N, CA, C and O atoms as CSV, one atom per row, in Angstrom:
chain,resi,resn,atom,element,x,y,z
A,1,MET,N,N,0.689,-1.259,-0.239
A,1,MET,CA,C,0.090,-0.223,0.051
A,1,MET,C,C,0.717,1.421,-0.029
A,1,MET,O,O,1.442,1.703,0.925
A,2,LYS,N,N,0.617,1.954,-0.528
A,2,LYS,CA,C,1.171,3.470,-0.946
A,2,LYS,C,C,0.559,4.378,0.508
A,2,LYS,O,O,-0.533,4.293,1.068
A,3,PHE,N,N,1.796,5.274,0.827
A,3,PHE,CA,C,1.580,6.006,1.856
A,3,PHE,C,C,2.176,7.052,2.213
A,3,PHE,O,O,3.144,6.735,2.904
A,4,MET,N,N,2.057,8.496,2.050
A,4,MET,CA,C,2.302,9.823,2.090
A,4,MET,C,C,2.736,10.256,3.644
A,4,MET,O,O,1.865,10.651,4.420
A,5,ILE,N,N,4.143,10.158,4.055
A,5,ILE,CA,C,4.363,10.753,5.264
A,5,ILE,C,C,4.457,12.206,5.504
A,5,ILE,O,O,5.628,12.577,5.583
A,6,LEU,N,N,3.387,13.346,5.674
A,6,LEU,CA,C,4.148,14.713,5.705
A,6,LEU,C,C,4.778,15.212,6.807
A,6,LEU,O,O,4.339,15.133,7.955
A,7,ILE,N,N,5.884,15.765,6.447
A,7,ILE,CA,C,6.338,16.295,7.427
A,7,ILE,C,C,6.191,17.905,7.531
A,7,ILE,O,O,6.327,18.672,6.578
A,8,TYR,N,N,5.909,18.254,8.773
A,8,TYR,CA,C,5.381,19.882,8.967
A,8,TYR,C,C,6.211,20.113,10.559
A,8,TYR,O,O,6.642,19.398,11.463
A,9,GLY,N,N,6.097,21.800,10.184
A,9,GLY,CA,C,7.671,22.054,10.829
A,9,GLY,C,C,7.076,23.848,11.285
A,9,GLY,O,O,5.925,23.984,10.871
A,10,SER,N,N,7.445,24.760,11.790
A,10,SER,CA,C,6.812,26.035,12.046
A,10,SER,C,C,7.983,26.890,12.042
A,10,SER,O,O,9.006,26.266,12.324
A,11,GLU,N,N,8.135,28.011,11.832
A,11,GLU,CA,C,9.556,28.674,11.951
A,11,GLU,C,C,9.703,29.430,13.295
A,11,GLU,O,O,10.310,30.492,13.433
A,12,GLU,N,N,8.916,28.578,14.490
A,12,GLU,CA,C,9.225,29.022,15.683
A,12,GLU,C,C,10.288,27.741,16.213
A,12,GLU,O,O,11.280,27.971,16.904
A,13,ALA,N,N,9.978,26.683,15.861
A,13,ALA,CA,C,10.503,25.725,15.741
A,13,ALA,C,C,11.615,25.309,15.038
A,13,ALA,O,O,12.269,24.433,15.604
A,14,TRP,N,N,12.060,25.731,13.845
A,14,TRP,CA,C,13.003,25.630,13.078
A,14,TRP,C,C,14.059,26.973,13.867
A,14,TRP,O,O,15.263,26.778,14.036
A,15,ALA,N,N,13.484,28.090,14.219
A,15,ALA,CA,C,14.066,29.256,14.742
A,15,ALA,C,C,14.796,28.514,15.839
A,15,ALA,O,O,15.893,28.980,16.148
A,16,ALA,N,N,14.341,27.356,16.527
A,16,ALA,CA,C,14.652,27.057,18.110
A,16,ALA,C,C,16.040,26.141,18.215
A,16,ALA,O,O,16.790,25.871,19.153
A,17,ILE,N,N,16.017,25.750,16.612
A,17,ILE,CA,C,16.980,24.443,16.481
A,17,ILE,C,C,18.500,25.149,16.532
A,17,ILE,O,O,18.819,26.259,16.106
A,18,GLY,N,N,19.374,24.087,17.227
A,18,GLY,CA,C,20.810,24.583,17.119
A,18,GLY,C,C,21.102,23.779,15.999
A,18,GLY,O,O,20.370,23.067,15.311
A,19,LYS,N,N,22.757,24.120,15.924
A,19,LYS,CA,C,23.466,23.309,14.743
A,19,LYS,C,C,23.584,21.641,14.803
A,19,LYS,O,O,23.627,20.714,13.994
A,20,GLU,N,N,23.613,21.852,16.488
A,20,GLU,CA,C,23.727,19.952,16.683
A,20,GLU,C,C,22.656,19.513,16.430
A,20,GLU,O,O,22.621,18.565,15.645
A,21,GLU,N,N,21.508,19.985,16.941
A,21,GLU,CA,C,20.153,19.253,16.539
A,21,GLU,C,C,19.912,19.039,15.084
A,21,GLU,O,O,19.435,18.135,14.398
A,22,ALA,N,N,20.493,20.373,14.849
A,22,ALA,CA,C,19.867,20.623,13.026
A,22,ALA,C,C,20.707,19.309,12.087
A,22,ALA,O,O,20.236,18.717,11.116
A,23,ASP,N,N,21.877,19.124,12.635
A,23,ASP,CA,C,22.571,17.788,11.959
A,23,ASP,C,C,22.284,16.589,12.824
A,23,ASP,O,O,23.321,15.938,12.949
A,24,GLU,N,N,21.350,16.090,13.420
A,24,GLU,CA,C,20.945,14.749,14.383
A,24,GLU,C,C,19.644,14.984,13.397
A,24,GLU,O,O,19.337,13.963,12.781
A,25,ILE,N,N,19.052,15.813,13.206
A,25,ILE,CA,C,17.868,15.570,12.166
A,25,ILE,C,C,17.748,14.750,10.499
A,25,ILE,O,O,17.037,13.945,9.897
A,26,GLY,N,N,19.003,15.619,10.296
A,26,GLY,CA,C,19.513,15.135,8.917
A,26,GLY,C,C,19.789,13.736,8.684
A,26,GLY,O,O,19.353,13.014,7.787
A,27,ALA,N,N,20.987,13.328,10.115
A,27,ALA,CA,C,21.783,12.407,9.735
A,27,ALA,C,C,20.245,11.031,9.762
A,27,ALA,O,O,20.101,9.995,9.113
A,28,THR,N,N,19.339,11.715,10.848
A,28,THR,CA,C,17.999,10.595,11.082
A,28,THR,C,C,17.273,10.535,9.490
A,28,THR,O,O,16.578,9.546,9.256
A,29,HIS,N,N,17.430,11.564,8.424
A,29,HIS,CA,C,16.322,11.712,7.452
A,29,HIS,C,C,17.473,10.528,6.696
A,29,HIS,O,O,17.011,9.440,6.353
A,30,ARG,N,N,18.884,10.809,6.486
A,30,ARG,CA,C,19.936,9.686,5.789
A,30,ARG,C,C,19.485,8.357,6.384
A,30,ARG,O,O,19.179,7.559,5.498
A,31,LYS,N,N,19.394,8.034,7.229
A,31,LYS,CA,C,19.318,6.735,7.876
A,31,LYS,C,C,18.078,6.014,7.725
A,31,LYS,O,O,18.008,4.790,7.845
A,32,ILE,N,N,16.895,6.921,7.409
A,32,ILE,CA,C,15.559,6.465,7.472
A,32,ILE,C,C,15.648,6.163,5.465
A,32,ILE,O,O,15.106,5.147,5.031
A,33,GLN,N,N,16.155,6.864,4.757
A,33,GLN,CA,C,16.388,6.782,3.509
A,33,GLN,C,C,16.989,5.624,3.500
A,33,GLN,O,O,16.175,4.810,3.062
A,34,ASP,N,N,17.983,5.111,3.751
A,34,ASP,CA,C,18.809,4.292,3.581
A,34,ASP,C,C,18.088,3.385,3.717
A,34,ASP,O,O,17.915,2.804,2.645
A,35,SER,N,N,17.413,2.838,4.762
A,35,SER,CA,C,16.948,1.812,5.271
A,35,SER,C,C,15.757,1.433,4.605
A,35,SER,O,O,15.360,0.273,4.721
A,36,LEU,N,N,14.903,2.567,3.665
A,36,LEU,CA,C,13.741,2.377,2.965
A,36,LEU,C,C,14.288,2.086,2.065
A,36,LEU,O,O,14.017,1.036,1.482
A,37,ARG,N,N,15.237,2.911,1.652
A,37,ARG,CA,C,15.729,2.071,0.036
A,37,ARG,C,C,16.323,0.631,-0.045
A,37,ARG,O,O,16.309,-0.165,-0.984
A,38,ILE,N,N,16.811,0.532,1.118
A,38,ILE,CA,C,16.995,-1.106,1.032
A,38,ILE,C,C,16.110,-2.152,1.520
A,38,ILE,O,O,16.417,-3.332,1.691
A,39,SER,N,N,15.206,-1.713,1.687
A,39,SER,CA,C,13.660,-2.644,2.050
A,39,SER,C,C,12.579,-2.533,0.663
A,39,SER,O,O,11.597,-3.221,0.386
A,40,GLY,N,N,13.177,-1.420,-0.031
A,40,GLY,CA,C,12.794,-1.567,-1.418
A,40,GLY,C,C,10.517,-0.572,-0.787
A,40,GLY,O,O,9.380,-0.508,-1.254
A,41,GLU,N,N,11.355,-0.078,0.530
A,41,GLU,CA,C,9.670,0.830,0.657
A,41,GLU,C,C,10.037,2.640,0.160
A,41,GLU,O,O,9.036,3.354,0.215
A,42,LEU,N,N,10.926,3.122,-0.147
A,42,LEU,CA,C,10.809,4.397,-0.479
A,42,LEU,C,C,10.672,4.271,-2.078
A,42,LEU,O,O,11.323,3.641,-2.911
A,43,LEU,N,N,9.397,5.256,-2.177
A,43,LEU,CA,C,9.168,5.957,-3.370
A,43,LEU,C,C,9.690,6.933,-3.983
A,43,LEU,O,O,10.166,6.890,-5.117
A,44,ASP,N,N,9.640,7.701,-3.396
A,44,ASP,CA,C,9.968,9.086,-3.123
A,44,ASP,C,C,10.358,9.882,-2.104
A,44,ASP,O,O,9.930,9.411,-1.051
A,45,HIS,N,N,10.973,10.871,-1.938
A,45,HIS,CA,C,10.959,12.107,-0.976
A,45,HIS,C,C,11.422,13.381,-0.889
A,45,HIS,O,O,12.544,13.301,-1.388
A,46,LYS,N,N,11.251,14.452,-0.576
A,46,LYS,CA,C,11.504,15.575,-0.988
A,46,LYS,C,C,11.459,16.788,0.616
A,46,LYS,O,O,10.688,16.637,1.564
A,47,GLU,N,N,12.215,17.592,0.519
A,47,GLU,CA,C,12.346,18.863,1.333
A,47,GLU,C,C,11.700,19.891,0.564
A,47,GLU,O,O,12.202,20.343,-0.465
A,48,LEU,N,N,10.401,20.340,1.122
A,48,LEU,CA,C,9.966,21.142,0.260
A,48,LEU,C,C,10.489,22.799,0.580
A,48,LEU,O,O,10.661,23.256,1.710
A,49,ALA,N,N,10.666,23.473,-0.588
A,49,ALA,CA,C,11.669,24.467,-0.978
A,49,ALA,C,C,10.348,25.670,0.181
A,49,ALA,O,O,9.295,25.078,0.414
A,50,LEU,N,N,10.423,26.919,0.702
A,50,LEU,CA,C,9.509,27.379,1.554
A,50,LEU,C,C,9.715,28.991,0.632
A,50,LEU,O,O,8.793,29.781,0.431
A,51,GLU,N,N,11.083,29.169,0.202
A,51,GLU,CA,C,10.807,30.610,-0.617
A,51,GLU,C,C,10.476,29.885,-1.964
A,51,GLU,O,O,10.449,28.691,-2.259
A,52,ASP,N,N,10.192,31.224,-2.801
A,52,ASP,CA,C,9.241,30.763,-4.009
A,52,ASP,C,C,7.840,29.522,-4.450
A,52,ASP,O,O,7.503,29.029,-5.526
A,53,ALA,N,N,7.285,29.364,-2.970
A,53,ALA,CA,C,6.291,28.143,-3.442
A,53,ALA,C,C,4.993,29.306,-3.582
A,53,ALA,O,O,4.780,30.499,-3.366
A,54,TRP,N,N,4.329,28.131,-4.076
A,54,TRP,CA,C,2.846,29.005,-4.128
A,54,TRP,C,C,1.859,27.485,-3.803
A,54,TRP,O,O,2.112,26.281,-3.827
A,55,ILE,N,N,0.729,28.257,-3.527
A,55,ILE,CA,C,-0.572,27.810,-3.337
A,55,ILE,C,C,-1.428,27.816,-4.701
A,55,ILE,O,O,-1.826,28.958,-4.933
A,56,VAL,N,N,-1.848,26.832,-5.718
A,56,VAL,CA,C,-3.003,27.314,-6.564
A,56,VAL,C,C,-4.247,26.578,-5.968
A,56,VAL,O,O,-4.311,25.517,-5.348
A,57,ALA,N,N,-5.128,27.385,-6.313
A,57,ALA,CA,C,-6.576,26.745,-6.195
A,57,ALA,C,C,-7.349,27.472,-7.324
A,57,ALA,O,O,-6.981,28.488,-7.915
A,58,SER,N,N,-8.769,26.591,-7.563
A,58,SER,CA,C,-10.009,26.909,-8.240
A,58,SER,C,C,-10.734,27.344,-7.401
A,58,SER,O,O,-10.979,26.715,-6.372
A,59,ILE,N,N,-11.348,28.792,-7.731
A,59,ILE,CA,C,-12.529,29.259,-7.083
A,59,ILE,C,C,-13.719,29.509,-7.920
A,59,ILE,O,O,-13.831,30.545,-8.574
A,60,GLY,N,N,-14.789,28.385,-7.906
A,60,GLY,CA,C,-15.773,29.047,-8.853
A,60,GLY,C,C,-15.318,28.650,-10.401
A,60,GLY,O,O,-15.963,29.217,-11.282
A,61,GLY,N,N,-14.360,27.811,-10.787
A,61,GLY,CA,C,-13.704,27.457,-12.048
A,61,GLY,C,C,-12.256,28.955,-12.521
A,61,GLY,O,O,-11.606,29.110,-13.555
A,62,VAL,N,N,-12.271,29.712,-11.290
A,62,VAL,CA,C,-11.284,30.646,-11.791
A,62,VAL,C,C,-9.998,30.340,-11.069
A,62,VAL,O,O,-10.185,30.159,-9.865
A,63,PRO,N,N,-8.853,30.239,-11.425
A,63,PRO,CA,C,-7.537,30.126,-11.063
A,63,PRO,C,C,-6.905,31.072,-10.531
A,63,PRO,O,O,-6.444,32.076,-11.074
A,64,SER,N,N,-6.861,30.577,-8.825
A,64,SER,CA,C,-6.280,31.882,-7.767
A,64,SER,C,C,-5.183,30.754,-7.310
A,64,SER,O,O,-5.198,29.551,-7.053
A,65,GLU,N,N,-3.937,32.131,-7.366
A,65,GLU,CA,C,-2.958,31.511,-6.487
A,65,GLU,C,C,-2.271,32.503,-5.431
A,65,GLU,O,O,-2.267,33.696,-5.733
A,66,SER,N,N,-1.782,32.172,-4.409
A,66,SER,CA,C,-1.511,32.859,-3.459
A,66,SER,C,C,0.526,32.193,-3.389
A,66,SER,O,O,1.068,31.164,-3.792
A,67,GLN,N,N,1.007,33.363,-2.715
A,67,GLN,CA,C,2.693,32.974,-2.541
A,67,GLN,C,C,2.933,32.487,-1.306
A,67,GLN,O,O,2.305,33.084,-0.431
A,68,GLY,N,N,3.711,31.499,-0.886
A,68,GLY,CA,C,4.249,30.822,0.516
A,68,GLY,C,C,3.843,29.683,0.713
A,68,GLY,O,O,2.801,29.315,0.170
A,69,PRO,N,N,4.415,29.018,1.366
A,69,PRO,CA,C,4.324,27.599,1.830
A,69,PRO,C,C,2.969,27.390,2.325
A,69,PRO,O,O,2.225,28.281,2.733
A,70,LEU,N,N,2.640,25.840,2.244
A,70,LEU,CA,C,1.009,25.149,2.785
A,70,LEU,C,C,1.208,25.312,4.394
A,70,LEU,O,O,1.992,24.608,5.029
A,71,ARG,N,N,0.343,26.399,5.011
A,71,ARG,CA,C,-0.104,26.569,6.273
A,71,ARG,C,C,-0.699,25.445,6.860
A,71,ARG,O,O,-0.997,24.582,6.035
A,72,VAL,N,N,-0.909,25.240,7.772
A,72,VAL,CA,C,-2.239,24.136,8.351
A,72,VAL,C,C,-2.104,24.238,9.931
A,72,VAL,O,O,-1.285,23.630,10.621
A,73,GLY,N,N,-3.222,25.269,10.427
A,73,GLY,CA,C,-2.919,25.321,11.945
A,73,GLY,C,C,-1.619,25.704,12.322
A,73,GLY,O,O,-0.965,25.143,13.201
A,74,GLY,N,N,-1.166,26.880,11.497
A,74,GLY,CA,C,0.175,27.432,11.765
A,74,GLY,C,C,1.260,26.328,11.920
A,74,GLY,O,O,2.174,26.561,12.711
A,75,LEU,N,N,1.251,25.174,11.257
A,75,LEU,CA,C,2.367,24.802,11.041
A,75,LEU,C,C,2.733,25.108,9.509
A,75,LEU,O,O,2.039,25.791,8.756
A,76,ILE,N,N,3.752,24.583,9.232
A,76,ILE,CA,C,3.947,24.455,7.525
A,76,ILE,C,C,4.612,23.324,7.138
A,76,ILE,O,O,5.560,22.845,7.761
A,77,LEU,N,N,3.962,22.706,5.726
A,77,LEU,CA,C,4.296,21.327,5.307
A,77,LEU,C,C,6.359,21.926,4.463
A,77,LEU,O,O,6.991,22.553,3.614
A,78,GLY,N,N,6.373,21.163,5.477
A,78,GLY,CA,C,8.182,21.064,4.984
A,78,GLY,C,C,8.622,20.192,3.550
A,78,GLY,O,O,9.437,20.353,2.642
A,79,GLY,N,N,7.655,19.251,3.888
A,79,GLY,CA,C,8.435,17.715,2.806
A,79,GLY,C,C,7.719,16.427,3.160
A,79,GLY,O,O,6.839,16.232,3.998
A,80,TYR,N,N,8.321,15.585,2.303
A,80,TYR,CA,C,7.370,14.513,2.355
A,80,TYR,C,C,8.322,13.487,2.109
A,80,TYR,O,O,9.426,13.615,1.579
A,81,TYR,N,N,7.598,12.102,2.697
A,81,TYR,CA,C,8.069,10.417,1.833
A,81,TYR,C,C,6.971,9.847,1.106
A,81,TYR,O,O,5.876,9.633,1.628
A,82,LEU,N,N,7.153,9.685,0.316
A,82,LEU,CA,C,5.886,8.693,-0.223
A,82,LEU,C,C,6.548,7.038,-0.132
A,82,LEU,O,O,7.497,6.714,-0.846
A,83,VAL,N,N,5.903,6.081,0.837
A,83,VAL,CA,C,6.507,5.041,0.628
A,83,VAL,C,C,5.627,3.877,0.032
A,83,VAL,O,O,4.535,4.083,-0.498
A,84,ASN,N,N,6.066,2.933,0.135
A,84,ASN,CA,C,4.927,1.745,-0.440
A,84,ASN,C,C,5.828,0.571,0.719
A,84,ASN,O,O,7.001,0.203,0.667
A,85,CYS,N,N,4.600,0.165,1.835
A,85,CYS,CA,C,4.770,-0.458,2.802
A,85,CYS,C,C,3.589,-1.585,2.662
A,85,CYS,O,O,2.765,-1.498,1.751
A,86,SER,N,N,3.551,-2.824,3.779
A,86,SER,CA,C,2.578,-3.465,3.975
A,86,SER,C,C,1.260,-2.884,4.195
A,86,SER,O,O,0.228,-3.022,3.539
A,87,ASP,N,N,1.582,-1.968,5.624
A,87,ASP,CA,C,0.165,-1.879,5.786
A,87,ASP,C,C,0.206,-0.047,6.716
A,87,ASP,O,O,1.308,0.496,6.788
A,88,ARG,N,N,-0.927,0.624,7.270
A,88,ARG,CA,C,-0.955,1.162,7.866
A,88,ARG,C,C,0.083,1.449,9.312
A,88,ARG,O,O,0.864,2.345,9.633
A,89,ASP,N,N,-0.357,0.260,9.902
A,89,ASP,CA,C,0.618,-0.091,11.119
A,89,ASP,C,C,2.434,0.756,10.940
A,89,ASP,O,O,2.929,1.652,11.624
A,90,ARG,N,N,3.128,-0.158,9.511
A,90,ARG,CA,C,3.985,0.041,9.288
A,90,ARG,C,C,4.814,1.159,8.604
A,90,ARG,O,O,6.008,1.290,8.335
A,91,ALA,N,N,3.471,2.067,8.394
A,91,ALA,CA,C,3.461,3.690,7.710
A,91,ALA,C,C,3.704,4.361,8.796
A,91,ALA,O,O,4.517,5.285,8.800
A,92,VAL,N,N,2.713,3.810,10.371
A,92,VAL,CA,C,3.031,4.776,11.232
A,92,VAL,C,C,4.420,4.783,11.966
A,92,VAL,O,O,5.037,5.733,12.449
A,93,GLU,N,N,4.782,3.226,11.901
A,93,GLU,CA,C,6.098,3.009,12.456
A,93,GLU,C,C,7.374,3.798,11.747
A,93,GLU,O,O,8.425,4.003,12.355
A,94,ILE,N,N,7.167,4.161,10.549
A,94,ILE,CA,C,8.042,4.810,10.064
A,94,ILE,C,C,7.977,6.424,10.118
A,94,ILE,O,O,8.839,7.273,9.892
A,95,ALA,N,N,7.095,6.486,10.369
A,95,ALA,CA,C,6.913,8.175,10.446
A,95,ALA,C,C,7.633,8.550,11.917
A,95,ALA,O,O,8.524,9.348,12.207
A,96,SER,N,N,6.848,7.622,12.699
A,96,SER,CA,C,7.347,7.863,14.235
A,96,SER,C,C,8.964,8.024,14.420
A,96,SER,O,O,9.581,8.486,15.380
A,97,GLN,N,N,9.590,7.333,12.813
A,97,GLN,CA,C,11.203,7.692,13.504
A,97,GLN,C,C,11.993,8.853,13.056
A,97,GLN,O,O,13.199,9.099,13.054
A,98,PHE,N,N,10.752,9.606,12.610
A,98,PHE,CA,C,11.703,11.340,12.393
A,98,PHE,C,C,11.544,12.320,13.593
A,98,PHE,O,O,10.508,12.463,14.242
A,99,LYS,N,N,12.814,13.025,13.807
A,99,LYS,CA,C,13.049,13.543,14.990
A,99,LYS,C,C,11.652,14.631,14.811
A,99,LYS,O,O,11.215,15.020,15.894
A,100,GLU,N,N,11.051,15.058,13.795
A,100,GLU,CA,C,10.377,16.303,13.599
A,100,GLU,C,C,8.993,16.172,14.350
A,100,GLU,O,O,8.294,17.092,14.773
A,101,ALA,N,N,8.671,14.273,14.442
A,101,ALA,CA,C,7.343,13.906,15.505
A,101,ALA,C,C,7.554,14.078,16.851
A,101,ALA,O,O,6.892,13.581,17.762
A,102,GLU,N,N,8.585,14.862,16.942
A,102,GLU,CA,C,8.961,14.918,18.517
A,102,GLU,C,C,8.216,16.686,18.951
A,102,GLU,O,O,8.005,17.148,20.072
A,103,PHE,N,N,8.001,17.244,17.766
A,103,PHE,CA,C,7.879,18.669,17.976
A,103,PHE,C,C,6.803,18.963,16.436
A,103,PHE,O,O,6.414,20.098,16.162
């Protein structure tokens, strides 16, 4: 089954992260990516650019666009992982490994 794991953050949380913690987050992503490649579960992953991000919608058939990253309840969509794994429990197991899940 295919699952999309969305990675959210906030400007406040990102500003509070020091170099050591940022390095740890990066290392965790590399470890997870390597593991998912080996298992064959990784389909795609991207860190989404916050600069030059655009949101496009259609309101009454009329295209509408606004600049900025996707924000949901004060959180910013910062990236995603598309995985093909056995079931929802496995997808949750993968998602829980990300350091961002802690904040």
